[in-house]
C-alpha positions in Angstrom: 53.7 1.0 -166.0 55.0 2.7 -162.9 55.5 6.4 -163.4 58.8 7.8 -162.1 60.4 11.2 -161.9 64.1 11.0 -162.3 66.7 13.6 -161.5 70.4 12.8 -162.0 73.3 15.1 -161.1 76.8 13.8 -161.8 80.2 15.0 -160.7 83.4 13.8 -162.5 86.5 13.9 -160.5 89.7 14.8 -162.2 92.2 12.1 -161.5 89.5 9.9 -160.0 91.6 6.8 -160.4 94.4 8.1 -158.4 92.1 9.5 -155.7 90.1 6.3 -155.4 92.5 4.9 -152.8 91.4 7.5 -150.2 89.9 5.8 -147.3 87.8 6.6 -144.2 88.9 5.6 -140.7 88.0 1.9 -141.4 91.0 1.7 -143.8 93.6 2.9 -141.3 96.4 0.5 -140.6 97.7 2.2 -137.5 100.5 4.1 -139.2 100.5 6.5 -142.1 99.8 3.8 -144.6 96.3 2.5 -145.5 95.1 -1.1 -145.3 93.3 -2.6 -148.2 91.8 -6.1 -148.7 91.5 -8.5 -151.6 87.9 -9.8 -151.6 85.6 -9.7 -148.7 86.4 -13.1 -147.1 90.1 -12.7 -147.7 92.7 -14.0 -150.1 95.8 -15.4 -148.3 99.2 -15.9 -150.0 99.3 -13.3 -152.8 102.5 -11.4 -153.0 102.0 -7.7 -153.5 104.2 -4.7 -154.3 103.5 -1.0 -154.5 106.0 1.9 -155.0 106.6 1.9 -151.2 105.2 -1.4 -149.8 105.7 -5.1 -150.3 104.6 -8.3 -148.6 102.1 -11.1 -148.8 98.3 -10.9 -148.2 97.3 -12.4 -144.9 94.2 -14.7 -144.3 92.0 -11.6 -144.4 93.5 -10.6 -147.7 95.1 -7.5 -146.3 97.8 -5.4 -147.9 99.3 -2.0 -147.1 99.6 1.0 -149.4 99.6 4.8 -149.7 96.6 6.4 -151.5 97.4 6.9 -155.2 99.7 3.8 -155.5 99.2 0.9 -157.7 99.6 -2.8 -156.9 101.5 -5.7 -158.6 100.3 -9.1 -157.6 101.9 -12.5 -158.0 101.8 -16.0 -156.5 105.3 -16.9 -155.6 107.4 -16.5 -158.8 104.3 -16.5 -161.0 103.3 -12.9 -162.1 99.6 -12.2 -162.1 98.8 -8.6 -162.7 100.3 -5.1 -162.3 99.0 -1.5 -162.3 96.0 -2.3 -160.1 94.9 0.9 -158.3 95.2 0.4 -154.5 92.1 1.0 -152.5 90.3 -0.4 -149.5 88.3 -3.1 -151.3 89.7 -4.9 -154.3 88.2 -7.9 -156.1 89.6 -9.9 -159.0 87.3 -7.9 -161.3 89.6 -4.9 -160.7 92.8 -6.8 -161.6 92.6 -6.0 -165.3 92.4 -2.6 -167.0 89.6 -3.6 -169.4 87.4 -4.9 -166.6 88.2 -1.9 -164.3 87.2 0.4 -167.1 84.0 -1.5 -167.7 83.1 -1.2 -164.0 83.1 2.6 -164.2 80.0 2.6 -166.4 76.9 1.7 -164.4 73.8 0.1 -166.0 70.2 1.2 -165.3 67.9 -1.1 -163.4 64.1 -1.6 -163.6 63.6 1.5 -161.3 65.5 3.6 -163.8 68.4 4.1 -161.4 72.1 3.5 -162.0 73.5 0.3 -160.5 76.9 -1.4 -160.5 75.6 -4.9 -159.9 74.4 -5.4 -163.4 77.7 -4.2 -164.7 79.5 -6.6 -162.4 77.5 -9.5 -163.8 78.4 -8.5 -167.3 82.1 -8.2 -166.4 82.0 -11.8 -165.0 81.7 -13.0 -168.6 85.3 -11.8 -169.3 87.4 -14.8 -170.3 90.7 -13.5 -168.9 89.0 -12.9 -165.6 87.5 -16.3 -165.5 90.8 -18.0 -166.4 92.6 -16.2 -163.6 89.8 -16.8 -161.0 89.5 -20.5 -161.7 93.2 -21.0 -161.5 93.6 -19.1 -158.2 90.6 -20.9 -156.7 92.3 -24.2 -157.6 95.3 -23.1 -155.6 93.2 -23.0 -152.5 94.3 -25.7 -150.0 90.8 -27.3 -150.1 89.5 -27.7 -153.6 86.3 -25.8 -153.1 86.0 -22.3 -151.7 83.1 -22.7 -149.2 80.6 -19.9 -148.7 81.9 -17.5 -146.0 85.5 -18.6 -146.5 88.4 -17.1 -148.3 91.0 -18.5 -150.6 94.0 -19.9 -148.7 97.2 -20.3 -150.9 99.6 -21.9 -148.5 103.4 -21.7 -148.4 103.6 -25.4 -149.3 101.6 -24.8 -152.5 103.7 -21.8 -153.4 107.0 -23.7 -152.9 105.8 -26.5 -155.2 104.5 -23.9 -157.7 107.9 -22.2 -157.8 109.7 -25.5 -158.3 107.5 -26.4 -161.2 107.5 -23.1 -163.1 110.8 -23.7 -164.9 109.6 -27.0 -166.4 106.4 -25.6 -168.0 106.3 -25.9 -171.8 105.2 -22.3 -172.1 104.4 -19.4 -169.7 100.9 -19.2 -168.2 98.9 -16.7 -170.2 95.5 -15.8 -168.7 94.4 -13.9 -171.8 94.1 -17.0 -174.1 90.8 -18.6 -174.8 89.1 -20.8 -172.3 89.7 -24.0 -174.3 93.4 -23.2 -174.7 93.8 -22.4 -171.0 92.1 -25.5 -169.8 93.4 -28.0 -172.5 94.2 -31.5 -171.3 95.6 -33.0 -174.5 98.2 -31.7 -174.7 98.2 -30.3 -171.2 98.0 -26.5 -171.0 100.7 -24.7 -168.8 98.0 -24.1 -166.2 97.2 -27.8 -166.0 100.9 -28.7 -166.0 101.4 -26.5 -163.0 98.4 -27.9 -161.1 99.6 -31.4 -161.8 102.9 -30.6 -160.1 101.3 -29.5 -156.9 100.2 -31.9 -154.1 97.5 -30.4 -151.9 98.1 -32.8 -149.0 100.8 -33.1 -146.3 104.2 -33.9 -147.6 104.3 -37.4 -146.2 100.8 -38.3 -147.5 100.6 -41.2 -150.0 98.9 -39.0 -152.5 102.0 -36.9 -152.8 104.1 -39.9 -153.9 104.9 -40.7 -157.5 102.3 -43.1 -158.8 103.4 -46.7 -159.6 104.4 -47.1 -163.2 102.6 -49.5 -165.5 105.7 -51.7 -165.6 105.7 -52.0 -161.8 102.0 -52.9 -161.8 102.5 -55.5 -164.6 105.5 -57.1 -162.8 103.8 -57.3 -159.4 102.2 -60.6 -158.5 98.4 -60.9 -158.6 96.5 -60.7 -155.3 95.6 -64.2 -154.0 91.9 -64.8 -153.7 92.1 -66.0 -150.1 93.0 -63.5 -147.4 95.1 -66.0 -145.6 97.4 -66.5 -148.6 98.2 -62.8 -148.8 101.6 -61.5 -147.6 101.3 -58.0 -145.9 104.8 -57.2 -147.1 104.0 -57.6 -150.8 102.3 -55.0 -152.9 100.2 -56.9 -155.4 99.3 -55.6 -158.8 95.7 -54.8 -157.8 97.1 -52.8 -154.8 99.5 -50.8 -157.0 96.8 -50.1 -159.6 94.5 -48.8 -156.8 97.3 -46.7 -155.5 98.0 -45.3 -158.9 94.3 -44.4 -159.4 94.2 -42.7 -156.0 97.2 -40.5 -156.7 96.1 -39.6 -160.2 92.6 -38.8 -159.1 94.0 -36.4 -156.5 95.6 -34.3 -159.2 93.7 -31.1 -159.9 92.9 -29.8 -163.3 91.2 -26.7 -164.6 88.1 -28.7 -165.2 87.6 -29.2 -161.5 86.3 -25.6 -161.2 84.3 -24.2 -164.1 83.3 -20.6 -165.0 79.9 -21.0 -163.2 81.7 -22.0 -160.0 84.0 -18.9 -160.3 81.1 -16.6 -161.0 79.1 -17.8 -158.0 82.2 -17.3 -155.8 82.9 -13.9 -157.1 79.3 -12.8 -156.9 79.2 -13.7 -153.2 82.3 -11.6 -152.6 81.0 -8.7 -154.6 77.7 -8.7 -152.8 79.4 -8.8 -149.4 81.6 -5.8 -150.2 78.6 -3.8 -151.6 76.7 -4.5 -148.3 79.8 -3.3 -146.3 80.0 -0.1 -148.3 76.2 0.5 -148.1 76.2 0.0 -144.3 78.4 3.1 -143.9 75.6 5.3 -145.2 72.0 6.1 -144.0 69.3 8.7 -144.5 68.5 11.1 -141.7 65.0 9.7 -141.6 63.4 6.5 -142.9 59.7 7.6 -142.8 58.3 11.0 -143.2 54.7 12.1 -142.7 53.2 15.4 -144.1 49.7 16.8 -144.3 48.3 17.1 -147.8 48.0 20.9 -147.3 51.7 21.3 -146.6 53.2 21.7 -150.1 56.4 23.4 -148.9 59.8 21.9 -149.9 61.0 19.1 -147.7 64.4 17.5 -147.7 66.1 14.2 -146.9 69.9 13.9 -146.5 72.4 11.2 -147.0 74.6 10.7 -144.0 77.8 8.7 -143.4 78.7 6.9 -140.2 81.6 8.9 -138.7 81.0 11.8 -141.0 83.0 12.9 -143.9 80.3 12.4 -146.6 81.8 12.8 -150.1 79.7 11.7 -153.1 80.6 11.7 -156.7 77.0 11.1 -158.1 73.5 11.2 -156.8 70.1 10.2 -158.4 66.7 10.3 -156.9 63.2 9.1 -158.0 59.7 9.1 -156.6 57.9 5.9 -157.2 54.5 7.8 -157.2 55.2 11.3 -158.5 51.4 11.9 -158.5 51.7 11.9 -154.7 55.2 13.1 -154.0 57.5 14.8 -156.5 61.3 15.3 -156.5 62.3 19.0 -156.7 66.1 18.8 -156.7 69.1 16.7 -155.7 72.5 17.9 -154.8 75.5 15.5 -154.8 77.7 18.0 -152.9 75.5 18.1 -149.8 73.8 14.7 -150.3 70.4 16.3 -150.0 67.2 15.7 -152.0 64.3 18.1 -151.9 60.8 17.0 -152.5 57.2 18.2 -152.0 53.7 16.7 -151.5 51.6 16.7 -154.6 48.8 14.3 -153.8 45.8 14.0 -151.6 45.5 12.7 -148.0 46.0 9.0 -147.8 48.6 8.8 -150.5 52.2 7.8 -150.2 55.4 7.3 -152.1 58.9 6.0 -151.8 61.8 8.2 -152.6 64.7 6.1 -153.9 68.1 7.6 -153.6 71.0 6.0 -155.5 74.4 7.5 -155.0 78.0 6.7 -155.6 80.7 7.6 -153.0 83.7 9.2 -154.7 86.1 6.4 -153.6 84.4 3.5 -155.4 82.5 2.5 -158.5 79.8 1.0 -156.4 76.3 2.6 -156.0 74.4 2.7 -152.8 70.6 2.5 -152.6 68.6 4.0 -149.8 64.8 4.8 -149.5 62.5 7.1 -147.7 58.8 6.3 -147.2 56.7 9.5 -147.5 53.1 9.3 -146.1 50.5 12.0 -146.8 48.1 12.4 -144.0 
């Protein structure tokens, strides 16, 4: 078993939730508001409201806010969530208080270091989150959300959604069980709403009302010989085929399952984590020291553009018999270490840290060679 030496220093911010909206220069919108984004690849068509701002997310999923504000989201006249802390990157996992709270508690990976990714995968099992995610994905103009693409909820879809809302048998409740939310007999409110929306141009045949069974039964049968067919007559077989096409074009909650939603959300989460991690680096990647030099050395976390502000910092040596951690300081982002092994040895120092404006942890490494 690999031997590790682990030092963990934590810092709890008072009012961390309110301060979590504070951004670096990448979040500037050009005026005194900040710009946030729903998901990495964007989420177009969500209406949002803060105490000072309102509007709809654009194809990049962008919204504006002042740090410390909370967001209310809806699709047209359909309320989704409220009280979501505004920050630079938001995913659907942060739409609900229970999942937001869960994200604040990291899990420990095989290296013995804190990580948010395991917590995210656990949160993806949340039924309310899955109900909402599947439903919103099904409002995308194309039925599948391709890798590298965002969700596009178009004005035409929102207009049909608004028109259908008053006719639902009950309000849409994302907190019910999966079986209740996706029921087809009788149809759940979510399925009723999807059935009322045509995801094709308005003049497309698939947006027409399907022929009734009475119309099909009363239509003449199609002649066997092509020369006997009248192009101006819709035969029963033609009407049945048209009915099937229209009905098959109707979306239901079964068209996207929980696994599909988890794959989509995992892609988005990974992309955001990579973006956050790319803002930080160590002041060196490889260090080389003689075995006789046992003085304290240090490696420091840096942030592109400056303004480093960490909430937590952990560090381990993968081979403490060769290199040992002496101390770690979240305030400065520095880790001190010293050589403990003979010439020819080496170790990796793994630094895991959490910037104060996110629940996400960043992992960086330093290779230390003893010569």
